N, C-alpha and C positions, 0 to 999 in steps of 0.2 A: 809461237815464237815470232816476235815482231822483227821487221828488217833492221831496226837500230840495235838489236841484240846479236846481229850476225856480222862478223868481220869478213869483208870480201877481199880476197887476194887474187889478182889477175896475173898470170904468167905471160911473159913475152914469148916470142917465137923460139928463142933459145933458152933452155933451162939447164944451167951448168954449175960446176963447182964455184965459179966466179959469182954466181947469184945466191949461193947458199947462205952467206952471212946475213944479207938483207932479208931474205925469206925467213930465216931462222928467227930473227928479231920480231918480225911480224907475227909468226906463229906463237912465239913465246909470250908476247904481249896479249894475244887473244886468249891463250890458256890461262894466264895470270888473272885476266878479267872474267874468266869463266864463260866466255862467249863462244857461240857456235862459229864455225869457220866455213865459208864458201870458197872453194878453190876452183878457179876457172883455168882449166888447162886446154881450152878449146883451140888456142892459137899455137900451141907447142908444135914445132916442126923439127926440133932437135933437143935431145935430153941426154944427160949422162948419168952414170951410175951413182955418183955422189949426190946429185939432186934427188934421185929416186930413193936412196937410202934415207936422206933427211925426211922426205915426205912419208916414207914408210914408218920411220920412228915416230914422227908426229902423230900419224894415224893411230898407231899402237898406244901411245901415251894418252891421246885424247879419249880413246875408248876406255882405257883404264880409269880415267877421271870422270867418265860419264858425259863427256862433251860430244857434241854433234859435229861431224865433218860432212860437208856437202860437196860432192865432186860435180862441177858444172861442165857437162859434155866434154870429157877428155878427148883430145884428138886421137886419130888412128895411130899416129907416130908415138904418142905417149903410151897408149894402150899396148901397142906392139912391143915397146921397150920394156914395159913392166912384165909382160908375159915372157919375153926372151930371157930375162934374168931370173925368172922363176918366182916372182912375187905375186903370182896368180891373182889378179883382179882385186888387190887391196883397195883400189879406188872405187869399186862398185858400192852402191848404197846398201846392198845386202851383205857385204863383207863384214 
């Protein structure tokens, strides 16, 4: 897979409900184009449940459509939030 076939999405320090509409459009466009998506959550210092639910749903739908999702070094805060709400490591490459 070449880099031009990968849609890169970088998350800011805060990932919240207010960001979901914009992120959703980016994810939806990548899925419509059949592109792999690289999600960079390395800078996330604050994340809420709404944003995690959106990403979880995207990951589930991408897998169902045979699309690749690449998680780029999710921050400890992001990983801890996912684990706290019981979404046990959906962001790992082996998930």
